[in-house]
Structure formats: C-alpha cells, structure tokens
N, C-alpha and C positions, 0 to 999 in steps of 0.2 A: 363870213368867210375870212379866216385869219391865217396868215402864213408867216407873220413875224412874231417874235417873243413879246409877251404882254408885260407892260410895266405897271407899277402900282397906280399910276395915273390912268392907265387904260382900264384897270379894274374899277376904279372910281367912276370913270365915265360909263362903264357898263351898268354899275349900280344906279347911277342917275338916270340912265336911259331906260332901265327896266324896273325902276323903283315901284311903279304902281302895280306891275304884275307880281313883283316880289312881295309887296305889302299885302295885296289882296289875297294872294295864295296863302301866305303865312297866316293872315287873319282868318281866312276860311278854315284852315286846319286847326288853328287855335280855338276858334269858336266851336268846331265839331268836338274837339277833345273836352272843351269846357262843358258843352252840352251833355256829353257822356258822363262827365264827373257829377253834374248836377242832377241828371235824370236817373242815374243808377239808384235803385232803392237802397235806403239805409239799412244796414244789417247790424243789429245790436247784439252784444255778447255779454253774458253774465256768468260768473264762475264762483265756485265755493271750494275752499281748501279743507281737506280732511286729513288729520294726522293719524298715523298708525302708532298707537301707544303700546309699549311692551307690557307684559304681565306684571301686575303690581306686587303679587306675592312671589318671592324667589322660587325658581323652578326646583331648587334643592329640597324645598318643603312640599310643594304641590306641583305636579307635572300635568300640564294640560294634554288632552288627547287630540287637539287640533294642531298639527305640526306642519302644515303646508307653508310654503314661502309666501311672503307678502304679495309679490307680483302675481303668483298663481291664484291667491285668494281674491285679489282685486279683479283679476280677469274672470274668475268664476262668478263673482257677484255682478260684474258688468254684463255677462251673458244673461243672468237672471233678470236684471233691471231692464235691459234693452230687448227683452223678449217681445214677441208680437202682442201677447195679451196685455202686458204691462203698458207698453207704449200706446196701444189702441185705447186702453182705459183712460190714459192721460189725455189723449187727443179728444175723446168724447167729453170728458169731464171739464176740460178747459176750453172746449170748442175751438180747437186749432185747425188750421188748413181747411177752412170752410169751403173756399172755392175749389181747392184741389180735390176734396172728397167728392165733389160732383163730377169731376172729370176723370179721376184716376181710381184704380182699385185700392182696396184697403192695404194690400201688401205693398203697393207702390208708395202710398202715403206714409206708411210706417217706415219703409226703407229710406225715404227722404228725411224723416225726423231722425232716424238712427244716424244718418250722415251728418246731421247738424248737432249731434251730441258728442262731446269730447271728454275723454278720460285720460289724463296725462299723469304719469308717475314722476315724482320728485325724488331724486336720489342724492345721497350725501356720501362722501368718502370718509371712511374710518380706518384706523389701523387695526388689522386682525393679528393678534398675537400668535394664533395657531399657524396662520399662513406666513407670518413674518413680513407682510406687505400691506399696503393700503388696498381696500376693496370698497366697492360701491354697494350701498344698501338702500332700499326704498324706505323712506321715512314718512312720506305723505303723498297725496295725489289730489288732483283737481278735477272737479266735475263742472263742465261748462255746457252752455246751450246758446245757439245763435238763432235769431229770428228778426222779423221786421217790426214787431211791436215790443217796445221795452217792457211794458207791463207783463205781457205774456212770457217774455224771456225770463223775467224775474220769477214768475210763478212756476214755470217749468223747471228752472234751475233748483229752486227750493224743493219742489216735488221730487226731483231726481236725487237730490242730496238726502232727503228723508228716506227715500227708498234704499239708498246705499247703506245708510246707518241701520235701518230696520232689517234689511236682508243679511247684513253681517251678523247681527244678533241672532236672527233666525237660523242662519246656516251653522253658526258655531254651536248654538243650543241643540239644533237638530243632530249635528254630527256627534256631539258628546252623548246625547240621548241614544242615538243609534248604536254607538260604541258600547254604552252601558248595557243596553238591551241585548246586543249580540253576545257580550261576555257572559251575561246572566243565562241566556239560552244555552250557550256553549258549556258553561259550568254545570247546568242542570243535565245536559246530555251526557257529559263525562261522568257526572255523579251516578247516573243510571248504569253506565257501563262499569263504574267502579263497584257498585253494589252487586251487579251480575258477576263480576270477577271475584268478589268476596264469597258469594254463594258457590261459585265454581270451585274455589280453593277449599271451602269448608266441605263440600260434597266429596272432593277428591281425598281430603284428609280422612273423612269418615269412611270412605270406601277402602282406603289403603292405610288405615290407622296403624297397623302393625308393621308396615313396610316403609314408613317415613324415614328420611335420612337421620333425624334426631334420635330415632330408636335403634339405629344400627348397633351402637355399642351395647345397648340393653339386650338386643337379640344375640349378639356375640357372647355376652356374659352368660345368658341363659343357656345357649347351646353348649358352652364349655362346662357349665354346671351339670347339664344333662349327660354329657359324655363322661364326666367324672362319676356320676351316679351309675351309669351303665357299666363302666369299668369296675366300680366297687361291687356291683351286683354280680358281674361275671366272676369276680374273685369268690364271692359268697357261694355262687353256683358250683364252682369247682370244689370248694371246701365241702359242700353238702354232698356232692357226688362221691368225693373220696370217702366221706364218712359212711355213706350208704354202702359203698363197695366193701368197706371194712366190716360193717355189720352183716352184710350178705354172706361174706366168707365165714364169719362166725356162725351164722344161722344154718348154713349148709352142712356144717360139721356137727350139728347138735340135733338130737332126737326130740321130736315134739312130745313124746309120751314117756311115762315112767315104768309101767308094768310089762310082763312078758307078752300078754295077749296083744298088747298094742304094738308089739314088734312087727306084726304082720301088716299093720297099716302103713309102715314105712315101705314095705315091699309093694303095696298097692300104689303108693305115691310114686315110687320109682317106676312102676309099670306104666302109670299114666304119663310120666315124663318121657319114657321111651316111646310110647305111642305117638306122642307129639313130635319127637325127633324123627320117627319113622315116616310120619306123614310129610314132614318137610323134605326129607331126602327123596321120597318118591316123586315129589313134584319136580325135582331137579334131575334125578338120575333114574336109571332102570333098575330092575330087580336083581340084576347081576352085579350091582355095585357092592364092593366088599363090606362097607359099613352097614349097608342094609341087612346083609346076612348076619353080621355080628350082633346088630340090635335085635334081630329076630331071635337069635339064640338066647340073649339075655332076657328077653321078654318071656321066652318059654320057661326058663328056669324060675323067674319071678312068679309066673303064673302057677307053676307047680308048688312053690312055697305058699302062695296064697290059698291054693286049694287044700294043701295039707293043714294049714292053720284053721281053715274053716271046718275041716273034718274033726279036728281035735277040740274045738270050742263049741259049746252049746249055744252061746249068744252071738248075734251078728256083730260084725265089726263096725265101729263108728269112727270115722277119720276126720270129722268136722271140728272137733273141739280138742286141740292139743291141751295136755295137762302138765307139761314141763314148764315150771316158772321161768327158768332162764330163757327158754325158747320164746315164751310169751312176752317177756321183757324186750328181747331183741326185736321181735316182730312189731311191738308197739313203737319202739324207737325208729324202726325203718318206716312205719306208716307216718310217723311225725315228720321224718326227713322228707318223705315223698310229698307231704303237704307243703313243707317249706320250699322244696324245689319247685313245685307248681306255682307257689306264690311269687317266688323270685322270677320265674319265667314270665309270669304275667306283668310284673313290674318292668322287666327288661323290654317286653313288647310295648308297654305304654310309653316308656321313655324313648324308645326308638321312633314311635309315631311322633312324639313331640320333637325329637331331633330332626326328623324329616320336615316337619312344619317350620321349624326355625331356620333350617337350611334354605327352604323355599323363600322365606321372608328375606334372608340375607342375599340370596341370589337375585331377588326381584328389586332390592333396594336401589341399585344403580339406575335401572330403567325408571322406577318410580321417582327417584331423585331428579332425573333429567326432566320429566314431565312436571314435577312439582316446582322445580326452579323456574321453568318456563312460565308456569301459571303465576308464581309469586312475582317474577320480574314484570310480567304484564300488569299485574295488579299494582305494583309499586310505581310503574310508569304512569298508570292512570291516576294514582294518588298524587304523584308529583305534578301532573298536568292539571288536575283539579285544584290543587293548592295554588298553582301559578295563576290559573284563570280566576280563582276566587280573590287572590291578591289584586290582580289587575282590575277586577270588577269593583273592588272597594276603592281603588285609585280612580277609576272612571266615575264613580259616584261622587267622590270628592271634587273631581274636575267638573262634574255637572253642577255642583253647588257653586263652584268657582265662576263658571260662566253665567249661572243664574243670577248671581250677585254682581255680575259685570266686573269681576276682579281679574279676569284674564286679559289677553291681548284684545284691544278694542279700537274702534274708529272714533275719533273725537273731532268734532267740527271746530276748527280754530279760526276760520274766516268765513262767515256766512256770505251768501250771495248778496250783492248790492245792486241797487237800481242803476242800470246803464244810462248815464247822462249823455254820453256821446256815442255815436255809432262806431263799431269796431272796424267796419269796412263798408263801402270802399274807401280808400285813402284818396279823397278828392284832391287834396293839395298835391300829392304825388302825381295824380293823373294830369292836373293842370300844368305842373312843371314839365312833365314828359310831353304834354301837348305843346308847351312853349318851345321845347327843343325840336320837336317834330315840325312846328310851324317855321322855325328858322331854317331848318334843313329843307323843308318843302319850298319855301320862298327862294332860297339859293338855287335849289335844283331847277325850279321853274325858270328863273332868270338865265341860268347856264344853258338850259335846253333851248330857250328862245334865241339866245345869242348864237348858239351853234347852228341853228336852223336858218338864221338870217344871212342872206348872201350879199347884203349891201356893203359898199365900200365907204368907210366912215373916217379914214385918215389918209394923210398924204403918204405915209409910209406904205399903207396897204395898196394905194394906187400905183406907187412907184414899183412895188414888188410885183404887181400883176402885169403892168405894161412894160416894165424894163425900160421906161423912158423917164426923163427928168420932168418934174412937176414945177411949173413956174409960179403958180399962185393958187389960192383957194377962195371959194365963194362961200360966205357965211350962210347958215340956214335962213330961209325966207319963211316966216311964220304968218299964216293966213288967219283971218278972223275965225274961221271954223276951228282951226287948231287951238286958237286962244280960248274959245268957248269950251272945247273939249278939255283943255288943260285946267280951266277954272272948275269945270264939273268934277274932274278928278281930284282937285284940291279940296273941294267941298266934301266929296266922299271920303277922302283921307281924314279930314278933320272929324267927320261923323264917326268913322271907324275908330279914330283915336278916342273920341269921347265915349263911344260904346265900350271900348276896351277898358277905359278908366272906370266906367260904371260897373262893368263886369268884375273888374279887379276889386272894387269896393264891396260888391255883393259877396264875392268869394272870401274876401278878408273877414266879412261879417259872419258868414256861416261856417267857414273852415278854420279860421285862426282865432278871432276874438270878436265878441259882440262890440258893435260900434259905440254903444253907450259906455261900456266898460273901458274901451280904448280912449274915448274923449275924457272920461273921468281920470284915468291914469295920466293922460297927457296934460290935463289941467293941473294935477297935483305936482307934476314935474316942473311945469312953467311957474307955478307959485313958489316952488323951492328956489328957482333961479332968481 
C-alpha cells in the first residue's frame, strides 16, 4: 500500500525485498525459452543458384520460337517440377517423411513437401534504351529445400535442381518441336487448298477460255474485223444486185429466138407470165378489179396469136431452148451473178453468226473477269500464306536445331547445392535473447505485482501518511531462526540457479555460437600473442 511518491531508494528496497521472486520468475521464463530454443528441431536448408543465360547466337541470325518471359518460364517449370507425380516419386525414391506417410494421405505429404520447397527469382536492374529508364530483369533464380536431415536436404535439392535443368530442356525442345510440326501440318493443309485453287482456276479458264479478260482485246479486234468483212460483203451484194438488175433489163428487151416461127414462143411466154400475174391478182382482188379485166383481154389476144401460129406451122413449137446468142450470154451472166449473190449471202450469214458469238464473249467478259479475279486473288492469297508458312517452318527447324544443340537461352547451374553444416532455423540465439528480455520483464512484472498486492506498512513516511500522526521512532526487523534458515535456503537456490545459468550459457555458446574447443584454441592463440 503506497500513497507517497517513490524515490530511487524505495525502488532499490523493493528490488531487495522481492529479489528472490524476481530472480526465480525471470529464471523460470528464461529456462522455458531456452528449453524451447534447444528442443525445437533443427531445420536445415540447402539451395542451388541457376543462371538464365541468353541465346548464344544473335537473334538477328537465328530467332528462337520460345519467346516467353523468364519469370513465366520459371513458373511453368516450377509447376511441372512440383507436380504431385514428380514430388511423390522423389519422396518414395529418397524415403522421405517416413512417419508422416503412415499418418497422412499422399496429397497431404506432397503438400507439406511443396511448402518446404522454395523457388526465388533474382532480379537485376539494367538500363533499357527503348524505355529510357532502368528496368528490372530476372537473371537467375534459386531452388531450395528445408528439412530435418542435412543429408536428405542436400539430396532433395540436387534432385530438384536437376529436374529444373532437365525440364527446361524438355520444355524448350518440346515447344520448338510442336511449333515445327504445327507449321508443317499447316503448310501441308494450305498446300492442298492451293492445289485445289489452282485446279479451280484452270477449270474456270478452260470453261471460259474465250471470255477471259486477257482475250478482251483479241475478241474486240476479231469483232471489228468481222464487221468490216460484213460491210464489205454488203457492198459486194449491192454491186451484184445492181449488175443483175442491169442484165435483167437487157434480157427483157431481147428475144431468145432468131426465126419467124419462134416468134410465137414469145407470145406463149408472155401468156404464161400474164397467167401468173392473173393468179396473183385474184388472190388479192375480186374479178371486178380493172387490172384483172385488162390482163384477161391481153391473154385473149395472145392466145389467138398462139393459135394462129400453130395453125400456120406444121411442127410443134419448142420454147425450152433459146437460140439467140446474145440472150444466151446475158442469161449465163445472170445465172453466174445469182450464184455469186447466193455465195455472198451465205458469207454474210456466217460472219453474222461469228459476230453474235464474239459479242456474247465481249458481253460476258466483265462477269467472267469478276469471277476470275476472285479466284486468282484467293489463289494468290493461299500462295502467299503457303510461302509464309514454309518460311516460318524453315526458321522453326533452324530453331529446333538451335535448341537441340543447346545454343538457345538456357539454364546454367552456377552454384550447386552444398551440404548444410548449420541449421537454418530455428535461430536459437535469437530465441534465447528474446527469452532473456522476457525473463527480465517477467521478473520485474512479478515483483511489481507482489508489491502492489502487499498491504504492509514498510516505512515511516507510509505510517505517517496513513495515520496523520507523528512517528517518534522505528523498531528494526527482528529476524528469527526460521527466517534465517529460509534466507540461507534461498541463497543456496540462488547460487544453484546462477551456476545452472552459467552452465546453460556455456552449452548455448558451444552449440549456437562457437565450439568450445575452437574457442579455447582461438583464446590460447590470442594469449600467446600477448
């Protein structure tokens, strides 16, 4: 019970009064922390450093087909290496986690091992000229493993390191091989399409060979030539018809016969012509038509002449063979002209058929050209795609050889795993130091708590403050034999605790800081130097 401010002397009195409680409490806490530091199992850690080397051949000459970032590639390989099948195979081969395999499932054991494997990236800052600033790139990474057995830790770390190196080679070779195979298959597929397009173009040209765009000018020239020929033939036709008309006029005014008897034959011919005219008029008009009556009168007169000639002549009349040479010559010329006219007419018809054919070709050319251009463009696009795929396939084959000869970007072991001579954790020295701090705090706290809960009056000032009365004198403490024995026992315990602490400190120094033999050897060398 304290109502007055405490002086440094009061604090010292409290320490002397509660010294055994403070010492024992602090010692107990320190011993507990020390026991924890000693009893915690040692965890050993081994690691290997793998450098990511760049492609040895400049990319300007040979471009690899594996273009993933280093971080992504390391992560992909980590997923492969830390897969269930890989880790379980390592566990069984190295006989790891023997006790845990009897208690836990395979998945739980593998998950525990996966948690004890570490893959850490090592970055370096370089100046990027493109970005104009410093940037961090991954140049290497470490593979580590933690465990209770240093021998097992070393074996597992070496195994994991080998797996990382092997998986990197397998992944890169597999990727370039898959890329090469894909490009080869794609090039073969496009080549089939290209051949089909070539056949389609050839069939289209064969089907429309006379209507292709490149024959447009040829068709136009042919059509123009045909039209000129038709025009020339029409001129010839008009000339022949004019010639025939002229000969026909001459022939109509000339008698086909030379003697008198033959004169009646002309009347017979005129009679036949009038009969023909009469038949034509009767088809169009009635008998009352004036021309019909006129022709009948002429026919009657001609018939009378024919009858008169027949009566005067003893021989029958023959009108089939004219004997007038001029008449016969004109008739021959007219027959020749008729043949020429018929020939010209047939030529005109043949040329007109050709003109129709060429006009159809010319009219169909725009439609054919549109379809032909579409087919040719598709074929050219396929050809360009095939050439591009073929070029990429050749590059992929070169990249495949690059990876096969390990000339591309690769993982290189620059620091192999070493045997862990000291445990990586726990940090026993740190635990002991923290235990010392906690021990001091626990001892002070215990002493303060006991002092606050004690209602005894231990000083004149306390008594004066409680009673508000003057204090005349004080009686010193009376120590009994029992109290002396208790004090002596406490002193013995204190010395024992001190000796135990010293022994514990020596043990901790031996195991945590330096071997005592090495310490005495170093100390002896320093003393000799003095």
